[in-house]
N, C-alpha and C positions, 0 to 999 in steps of 0.2 A: 230240673221242677219247670214244669208248665205254669202258667200262671191263667188261671180259669178267669170268665168273663162274668159279669153279676148271673147272668140267668142260669149260666152252668154252676154257680155254687148255689142258687136258692135250689135249684131239682137235687141235689146231692144232700143237702142239708134236711135232718131228720132230728127234729127236736126232741128230745128225751126229757119229758117234763118231769119227772119225779129225782131225776139226778140234777136238774135247775133247781129244783123245792130243796133235796137234801143240801146242795152249796149253799141257798140261800140261808137256812136254818143253821147251818154250821157258822156262816160270817155274821149272822144276828148274835149267836151266843155270843161267839168270840168276842162283838164289840160288847155287849152286856157285861161279858166278864171282865173286860178290860175297867171299865166306867165303875162298877161295883163292887167288883172282887170276886175271889174264887171259891173261896169258902160260904157259907149259907150265914154264919152268924155276921161273917163280914159284908155282905149284903144287905142283910136286916138292917145294920146299922146304919150305913151308908145311905140305905133307900129311905131310911126313917128321918134323916137327918136332911135330906134333900126335900122332904113332905113337910116337915117342919118351917123348912125356907121360904117352900113356894105360900104355905099358909100363913107365915108370916108376913111376908111382902105382898100379898094379896089383901089383906088386911090394912095393910098399912096404905097400898094403893086407895083402897074404895075409903077409908079416912080420908086421905087427902082429896080425894074429890068432892066427899061431901063437904068440908070445911071449905072448899074455894067455890063449891055452889051455894052453898049457906051466905056465903061473903059476899056474892057478886048480886045475891038477889036481895039480902036484906040490907045492905048498906050502901048509902047515898054516898059517892065518891066525888068530891069536888072537881067541877069543872066539867063533868062526864055528862 
């Protein structure tokens, strides 16, 4: 086996974009099925749980920041 230098390797390389795209899609589907499950019912259940968690923590964060903002604007702290 003869090692080619970089310029020779780039001359011979022909990118097959469809093959690369298909491989990326396959990897993405594999990752998605590992996270959400293989069956459609399982995917639906897990995705709705994830959505509900995102909504809950988003609302909790907004309430926290509103309370902190209200307290810092409307209360006079002693010594500050």
